[in-house]
PLY file of the C-alpha trace (Angstrom):
ply
format ascii 1.0
element vertex 478
property float x
property float y
property float z
element edge 477
property int vertex1
property int vertex2
end_header
0.00 -0.01 -0.02
1.19 3.48 -0.79
0.52 5.56 2.29
-0.62 9.14 1.73
-0.94 10.27 5.35
0.47 9.62 8.78
-3.08 8.85 9.92
-3.12 5.82 7.57
0.29 4.70 8.83
-0.84 4.93 12.45
-4.00 2.94 11.76
-1.90 -0.01 10.49
1.05 0.31 12.86
-1.03 0.51 16.05
-3.31 -2.29 14.88
-0.18 -4.47 14.42
-0.83 -4.85 10.70
2.49 -3.14 9.88
5.78 -2.65 11.64
7.73 0.57 11.33
10.72 -1.48 10.21
8.65 -2.97 7.36
7.46 0.52 6.44
11.05 1.77 6.26
12.04 -1.28 4.24
9.22 -0.60 1.76
10.37 3.01 1.31
13.96 1.84 0.81
12.74 -0.47 -1.96
10.85 2.36 -3.55
13.94 4.58 -3.39
16.00 1.88 -5.03
13.44 1.27 -7.78
13.28 5.00 -8.49
16.97 5.63 -8.23
17.00 7.12 -11.73
14.80 10.00 -10.52
17.90 11.11 -8.51
15.85 12.65 -5.71
18.15 11.27 -3.01
21.82 12.18 -2.72
22.33 9.87 0.28
20.12 7.26 1.89
20.45 6.59 5.63
19.46 2.96 5.37
21.21 1.61 8.49
20.16 4.53 10.71
16.53 4.48 9.53
16.14 0.68 10.04
17.81 0.81 13.45
15.56 3.67 14.59
12.52 1.77 13.24
13.41 -1.34 15.18
13.65 0.62 18.44
10.29 2.23 17.74
8.72 -1.16 17.09
10.08 -2.46 20.39
8.61 0.47 22.32
5.23 0.01 20.57
5.19 -3.73 21.40
6.05 -2.98 25.03
3.27 -0.43 25.27
5.61 2.47 25.91
4.69 5.94 24.72
5.99 7.09 21.35
6.13 10.50 19.69
3.47 12.02 17.50
5.58 11.41 14.40
6.24 7.70 14.98
6.01 6.20 11.52
6.64 9.49 9.70
9.42 8.77 7.23
11.03 12.05 6.14
13.60 13.09 3.56
15.58 16.28 4.13
16.73 18.85 1.59
20.52 18.93 1.34
20.82 22.39 2.83
19.58 21.42 6.32
22.18 20.15 8.77
21.98 16.66 10.21
24.64 15.76 12.74
27.23 13.32 11.46
25.94 13.54 7.91
27.23 15.40 4.85
25.47 18.65 3.94
26.53 20.12 0.60
23.65 22.26 -0.71
24.22 20.23 -3.88
27.51 22.15 -4.43
31.11 21.14 -5.01
32.21 23.89 -2.64
31.08 21.83 0.35
32.37 18.44 -0.72
33.82 16.54 2.14
32.02 18.58 4.79
30.13 16.77 7.56
27.74 18.63 9.86
28.73 18.70 13.51
25.24 19.55 14.76
21.53 19.14 14.05
19.36 21.92 12.72
16.68 22.85 15.24
13.95 21.43 12.95
15.77 18.08 12.92
16.01 18.04 16.70
12.29 18.71 16.99
11.32 16.04 14.47
13.55 13.40 16.09
12.12 14.24 19.51
8.71 13.20 18.20
10.13 9.97 16.75
10.27 10.89 13.09
12.68 8.80 10.98
15.03 10.66 8.67
15.64 8.44 5.62
18.10 10.56 3.61
19.35 13.77 2.01
17.50 15.17 -1.02
18.78 16.83 -4.13
18.20 20.55 -4.83
19.39 23.45 -6.95
22.86 24.49 -5.76
22.51 26.61 -2.62
18.74 26.69 -3.28
19.25 28.89 -6.34
16.99 27.77 -9.11
13.46 26.93 -10.23
14.07 23.64 -12.01
16.67 21.54 -10.12
18.91 21.83 -13.22
21.50 23.73 -11.16
22.51 20.89 -8.86
26.25 20.16 -9.13
25.37 16.56 -8.39
22.98 15.95 -11.27
19.42 16.92 -11.99
16.28 15.36 -10.39
13.54 14.11 -12.72
9.84 14.82 -12.24
8.23 11.46 -11.45
4.98 12.57 -13.04
6.74 13.09 -16.40
10.45 12.28 -16.43
11.09 14.54 -19.42
10.12 17.55 -17.32
11.66 19.46 -14.38
10.42 18.77 -10.84
10.71 22.48 -9.98
13.18 24.08 -7.65
14.96 24.64 -5.61
13.42 21.84 -3.48
12.98 19.63 -6.50
14.33 16.51 -4.82
12.02 17.06 -1.80
8.91 17.31 -3.97
9.88 14.45 -6.31
10.61 12.10 -3.38
7.16 12.61 -1.88
5.41 12.44 -5.25
7.17 9.15 -6.08
6.36 7.70 -2.60
9.99 7.44 -1.61
9.11 9.01 1.73
5.91 10.13 3.42
7.04 13.74 3.79
10.06 15.93 3.21
11.60 19.22 4.31
12.41 21.97 1.87
13.39 25.57 2.13
11.52 28.47 0.53
13.34 31.70 -0.38
11.16 32.84 -3.28
8.87 29.85 -3.90
11.28 26.93 -3.55
8.83 24.75 -1.67
5.58 25.78 -3.34
6.69 25.76 -7.01
8.13 22.20 -6.98
5.14 21.06 -4.94
2.85 22.40 -7.70
4.93 20.78 -10.47
4.93 17.39 -8.72
1.32 17.37 -7.44
1.95 17.53 -3.70
1.33 19.98 -0.84
4.03 22.56 -0.08
3.89 25.04 2.84
5.96 28.16 3.44
5.30 29.41 6.97
5.35 33.02 8.16
8.93 34.34 8.30
10.21 33.52 11.79
7.61 30.88 12.56
10.24 28.07 12.16
13.85 28.37 13.26
16.46 28.75 10.53
19.26 27.44 12.77
21.05 24.75 10.78
19.77 25.93 7.41
22.53 26.91 5.02
21.74 30.55 4.33
20.86 31.89 0.90
18.73 34.98 1.59
18.50 35.42 5.35
15.54 37.77 5.32
13.58 35.42 3.01
14.52 31.82 3.88
11.99 29.59 5.63
11.99 25.85 6.19
8.71 24.09 5.50
7.13 20.67 4.86
6.19 18.96 1.60
3.49 16.26 2.06
0.66 14.43 0.34
-1.98 16.06 2.57
-2.65 19.38 4.24
-3.27 17.51 7.50
0.33 16.20 7.59
1.74 19.60 6.67
-0.16 21.09 9.62
1.22 18.52 12.04
4.81 18.99 10.87
4.49 22.77 11.10
3.13 22.57 14.59
6.03 20.39 15.75
8.78 22.41 14.05
7.44 25.87 14.89
8.26 28.01 17.91
10.91 30.18 19.48
14.53 29.06 19.23
17.27 30.86 21.18
19.74 29.84 18.49
17.88 31.93 15.89
17.30 35.55 16.81
14.81 35.95 13.90
12.54 33.15 15.21
9.23 34.35 16.59
8.34 34.04 20.24
4.61 33.89 19.45
2.90 30.85 20.97
2.23 28.01 18.53
-1.46 27.08 18.42
-2.83 23.58 17.76
-2.35 24.05 14.07
-2.93 20.36 13.48
-6.46 20.50 14.84
-8.26 20.33 11.48
-11.64 19.10 12.82
-13.50 22.39 12.64
-14.82 23.55 9.28
-13.68 26.88 7.82
-16.31 29.51 8.65
-17.63 31.66 5.80
-14.54 33.52 4.60
-13.47 36.15 2.08
-11.06 35.20 -0.69
-9.28 37.79 -2.84
-8.03 37.10 -6.32
-5.57 39.76 -7.65
-6.87 41.27 -10.88
-3.41 41.32 -12.48
-3.06 37.58 -11.82
-6.53 36.70 -13.07
-5.88 38.50 -16.37
-2.14 37.81 -16.66
-1.18 36.91 -20.25
1.45 34.43 -19.05
-1.21 32.27 -17.29
-1.63 28.90 -18.98
-5.30 28.45 -20.10
-5.69 25.20 -18.12
-4.47 26.91 -14.97
-6.84 29.82 -15.57
-9.67 27.30 -15.87
-8.58 25.61 -12.60
-8.64 29.02 -10.88
-12.12 29.71 -12.21
-13.23 26.30 -10.96
-11.83 27.03 -7.49
-13.64 30.37 -7.41
-16.96 28.76 -8.40
-16.66 26.00 -5.81
-15.74 28.39 -3.02
-18.80 30.53 -3.80
-21.08 27.47 -3.85
-19.71 26.53 -0.40
-20.83 29.91 1.01
-17.55 31.87 0.79
-17.07 35.25 -0.77
-14.64 35.61 -3.64
-13.75 39.05 -4.97
-11.04 40.62 -7.11
-8.45 42.74 -5.31
-5.91 45.21 -6.52
-2.20 44.55 -6.15
-0.35 47.14 -8.28
3.15 45.79 -7.82
3.05 42.42 -9.60
5.59 43.51 -12.24
7.98 44.75 -9.52
7.98 41.50 -7.47
10.63 39.57 -9.38
13.10 42.49 -9.90
12.81 43.48 -6.21
13.28 39.92 -5.07
16.35 39.24 -7.21
18.08 42.47 -6.22
17.64 41.78 -2.52
18.15 38.00 -2.53
21.31 38.16 -4.63
22.73 40.84 -2.32
22.13 38.58 0.68
23.51 35.60 -1.24
26.73 37.48 -2.06
27.17 38.26 1.63
26.17 34.79 2.94
28.28 32.82 0.48
31.47 34.81 1.15
32.21 32.32 3.98
32.87 29.57 1.39
36.41 30.61 0.59
38.43 27.39 0.30
40.12 28.10 3.66
37.78 27.08 6.45
36.17 23.90 5.09
34.89 22.28 1.93
36.50 22.37 -1.53
39.99 23.91 -1.96
42.03 24.17 -5.12
45.31 22.29 -4.47
47.37 24.02 -7.18
47.03 27.58 -5.94
50.36 29.22 -4.98
49.10 32.32 -3.14
46.28 33.10 -0.73
44.50 35.16 -3.37
44.76 32.26 -5.80
43.21 29.92 -3.20
40.20 32.23 -2.93
39.79 32.80 -6.63
40.34 29.25 -7.86
38.47 27.52 -5.04
35.37 29.67 -5.49
35.52 29.63 -9.31
35.72 25.84 -9.38
33.57 25.10 -6.36
30.51 27.20 -7.30
28.29 26.46 -10.29
27.32 28.90 -13.01
24.04 30.10 -11.49
25.49 30.60 -8.02
28.37 32.65 -9.51
25.85 34.69 -11.49
23.90 35.57 -8.35
27.02 36.34 -6.34
28.15 38.75 -9.02
24.72 40.36 -9.26
24.60 40.77 -5.48
28.09 42.16 -5.31
27.19 44.69 -8.01
24.01 45.97 -6.28
25.94 46.32 -3.00
28.94 48.07 -4.56
29.80 51.72 -3.99
27.90 53.94 -6.42
25.12 51.42 -7.02
23.98 50.63 -3.44
21.53 53.55 -3.24
20.21 53.10 -6.77
19.53 49.37 -6.46
19.66 47.88 -2.98
18.18 50.78 -1.04
15.51 51.35 -3.67
14.60 47.65 -3.62
14.23 47.72 0.15
11.85 50.69 -0.21
9.81 48.78 -2.81
9.76 45.73 -0.52
8.12 47.88 2.16
5.49 49.02 -0.38
4.88 45.38 -1.33
4.40 44.35 2.30
2.10 47.29 3.00
0.03 46.61 -0.12
-0.25 42.91 0.85
-1.40 43.76 4.35
-3.87 46.30 2.95
-5.47 43.47 0.91
-5.94 41.49 4.13
-8.04 44.34 5.53
-10.79 43.40 3.08
-10.23 39.62 2.62
-9.06 36.69 4.77
-7.01 34.92 2.05
-5.39 35.68 -1.24
-6.13 32.99 -3.83
-4.07 32.55 -7.01
-2.25 29.87 -8.95
1.14 28.80 -7.64
2.79 29.06 -11.01
1.84 30.59 -14.37
2.41 27.22 -16.13
2.86 23.52 -15.35
6.17 21.66 -15.31
8.28 22.52 -18.39
10.73 20.29 -20.26
14.39 20.11 -19.29
16.51 22.68 -21.11
13.60 24.81 -22.23
14.43 27.78 -19.98
17.90 27.03 -18.59
19.54 29.19 -21.28
17.48 32.25 -20.42
17.94 33.36 -16.82
15.29 36.10 -17.02
12.65 33.71 -18.26
13.60 31.26 -15.53
13.42 34.00 -12.85
9.89 34.85 -14.02
8.83 31.36 -12.89
8.70 32.93 -9.43
6.23 35.68 -10.35
3.33 34.28 -8.25
5.36 32.94 -5.33
7.84 35.70 -4.36
5.16 38.01 -2.93
4.80 35.84 0.15
8.56 35.94 0.81
8.91 39.66 0.21
5.94 40.34 2.53
6.88 37.63 5.05
3.42 36.08 5.07
2.60 32.36 5.01
1.60 30.60 1.78
0.66 27.10 0.71
0.38 25.28 -2.59
-2.30 22.59 -2.92
-2.70 20.20 -5.87
-5.71 21.32 -7.88
-6.27 19.05 -10.85
-4.27 18.57 -14.06
-3.71 20.28 -17.36
-4.47 18.71 -20.78
-1.18 16.82 -20.63
-2.01 15.35 -17.22
0.56 17.52 -15.47
-0.33 18.73 -11.95
-1.69 22.22 -11.28
-0.99 23.94 -7.95
-3.33 26.47 -6.33
-1.85 28.90 -3.82
-3.31 30.55 -0.74
-1.75 33.34 1.35
-2.91 34.71 4.71
-1.77 37.39 7.16
1.29 36.79 9.40
0.95 33.84 11.77
-2.54 32.88 10.57
-1.38 29.40 9.58
-4.28 27.69 11.38
-6.89 29.42 9.21
-4.69 29.13 6.13
-4.44 25.38 6.55
-8.19 25.07 7.07
-8.76 26.97 3.82
-6.17 24.81 2.10
-7.93 21.68 3.33
-11.15 23.01 1.79
-9.33 23.51 -1.54
-7.87 20.05 -1.22
-11.28 18.40 -0.82
-12.80 20.23 -3.79
-9.77 19.39 -5.94
-10.39 15.68 -5.39
-13.74 16.15 -7.16
-12.10 17.88 -10.03
-9.28 15.37 -10.53
0 1
1 2
2 3
3 4
4 5
5 6
6 7
7 8
8 9
9 10
10 11
11 12
12 13
13 14
14 15
15 16
16 17
17 18
18 19
19 20
20 21
21 22
22 23
23 24
24 25
25 26
26 27
27 28
28 29
29 30
30 31
31 32
32 33
33 34
34 35
35 36
36 37
37 38
38 39
39 40
40 41
41 42
42 43
43 44
44 45
45 46
46 47
47 48
48 49
49 50
50 51
51 52
52 53
53 54
54 55
55 56
56 57
57 58
58 59
59 60
60 61
61 62
62 63
63 64
64 65
65 66
66 67
67 68
68 69
69 70
70 71
71 72
72 73
73 74
74 75
75 76
76 77
77 78
78 79
79 80
80 81
81 82
82 83
83 84
84 85
85 86
86 87
87 88
88 89
89 90
90 91
91 92
92 93
93 94
94 95
95 96
96 97
97 98
98 99
99 100
100 101
101 102
102 103
103 104
104 105
105 106
106 107
107 108
108 109
109 110
110 111
111 112
112 113
113 114
114 115
115 116
116 117
117 118
118 119
119 120
120 121
121 122
122 123
123 124
124 125
125 126
126 127
127 128
128 129
129 130
130 131
131 132
132 133
133 134
134 135
135 136
136 137
137 138
138 139
139 140
140 141
141 142
142 143
143 144
144 145
145 146
146 147
147 148
148 149
149 150
150 151
151 152
152 153
153 154
154 155
155 156
156 157
157 158
158 159
159 160
160 161
161 162
162 163
163 164
164 165
165 166
166 167
167 168
168 169
169 170
170 171
171 172
172 173
173 174
174 175
175 176
176 177
177 178
178 179
179 180
180 181
181 182
182 183
183 184
184 185
185 186
186 187
187 188
188 189
189 190
190 191
191 192
192 193
193 194
194 195
195 196
196 197
197 198
198 199
199 200
200 201
201 202
202 203
203 204
204 205
205 206
206 207
207 208
208 209
209 210
210 211
211 212
212 213
213 214
214 215
215 216
216 217
217 218
218 219
219 220
220 221
221 222
222 223
223 224
224 225
225 226
226 227
227 228
228 229
229 230
230 231
231 232
232 233
233 234
234 235
235 236
236 237
237 238
238 239
239 240
240 241
241 242
242 243
243 244
244 245
245 246
246 247
247 248
248 249
249 250
250 251
251 252
252 253
253 254
254 255
255 256
256 257
257 258
258 259
259 260
260 261
261 262
262 263
263 264
264 265
265 266
266 267
267 268
268 269
269 270
270 271
271 272
272 273
273 274
274 275
275 276
276 277
277 278
278 279
279 280
280 281
281 282
282 283
283 284
284 285
285 286
286 287
287 288
288 289
289 290
290 291
291 292
292 293
293 294
294 295
295 296
296 297
297 298
298 299
299 300
300 301
301 302
302 303
303 304
304 305
305 306
306 307
307 308
308 309
309 310
310 311
311 312
312 313
313 314
314 315
315 316
316 317
317 318
318 319
319 320
320 321
321 322
322 323
323 324
324 325
325 326
326 327
327 328
328 329
329 330
330 331
331 332
332 333
333 334
334 335
335 336
336 337
337 338
338 339
339 340
340 341
341 342
342 343
343 344
344 345
345 346
346 347
347 348
348 349
349 350
350 351
351 352
352 353
353 354
354 355
355 356
356 357
357 358
358 359
359 360
360 361
361 362
362 363
363 364
364 365
365 366
366 367
367 368
368 369
369 370
370 371
371 372
372 373
373 374
374 375
375 376
376 377
377 378
378 379
379 380
380 381
381 382
382 383
383 384
384 385
385 386
386 387
387 388
388 389
389 390
390 391
391 392
392 393
393 394
394 395
395 396
396 397
397 398
398 399
399 400
400 401
401 402
402 403
403 404
404 405
405 406
406 407
407 408
408 409
409 410
410 411
411 412
412 413
413 414
414 415
415 416
416 417
417 418
418 419
419 420
420 421
421 422
422 423
423 424
424 425
425 426
426 427
427 428
428 429
429 430
430 431
431 432
432 433
433 434
434 435
435 436
436 437
437 438
438 439
439 440
440 441
441 442
442 443
443 444
444 445
445 446
446 447
447 448
448 449
449 450
450 451
451 452
452 453
453 454
454 455
455 456
456 457
457 458
458 459
459 460
460 461
461 462
462 463
463 464
464 465
465 466
466 467
467 468
468 469
469 470
470 471
471 472
472 473
473 474
474 475
475 476
476 477
């Protein structure tokens, strides 16, 4: 049986119809049979089976187990796991082993989750297709000729191909939601600060958030609840109390959904996705909710603002990878300057170097005010405009992406066209609000369509209820 939720796993495990060890063994077989997808960079077979055996023993003895017992999770290769390699799919970190666990890993393990391996991604989370991994691309299991999305492409592909029950990704400008949409799974980006970033290899520190990729909204809610909360190791983590986000038993009360006019009428929107959006609007209205158009005048400024600010932060964050402290070092360099130049030139891939150079340029003397400062001002306008929308509606509804998964190579030669893949996802990161992508049917080539919801800061409970509503109506459509 291919399990789609932790609830299903628990029903069989606690009725003694399934052992956790057998569950792990089944996932390991699935990973092996789908090895060509290249979602996993490393499989923790021994550790996962040993942890499963210990869980089974506790269950047989009637001892208490954590809420995530039986949750088999893959982890994006930019999240630190003690004693395991973490490379961000880059040569620059080859040979590096993490000496500590990320906070999210600690919290998952405390609830008896089983980490089954490291997942492929675009190098340093920079990309929208998983074509930028220095360790080889990941295929989309729905159609292996197409990209799985990025940068958390391995995380989405692994869940979609049933190689694990859930996975962790990171979302800087849509890197959880876009691959989730392309692979037909659920992807959640929490409010900035809701989940600790301690142990996440930084790309854009004011944008990055760790989040879950799952088959169901219910499992995403549970994982968020367990990972969320204040962490003294991350000064940007929020001290707000974490509610019972996973309590999905109450129905969503009559709510107001806003659809941005510029999205609804966007010429880049694939007709099948426009039809899916229209279907979602009709169903919400029939269920007693209000759907109205809203004005967001900054859609065309989202991508330029995001790439100015995120590349600036990337240039700063990636300066630590210098060939001196750890990771890859050129062995032929004769001087200190040569070590820096050759190690970074050889260790970083083309897209990472492009973004470092862009970020260095916008931060340079003479251009800082014209680009970086101006982009920060526009970011404030974007956040204010987003919050203004939430004065009249409870949620923003729009597609996750303008199109479905595209073929390999179609956009990799045109960086601007690739960057525009983020046009519907970067708003949530610029504004810091939570957002979720839910599978919502298929296009005429049977490729998954993702529908996205956003809510005000820290309103994940309501957001997940609304997402669950979309999820149930999407089942009728598919």
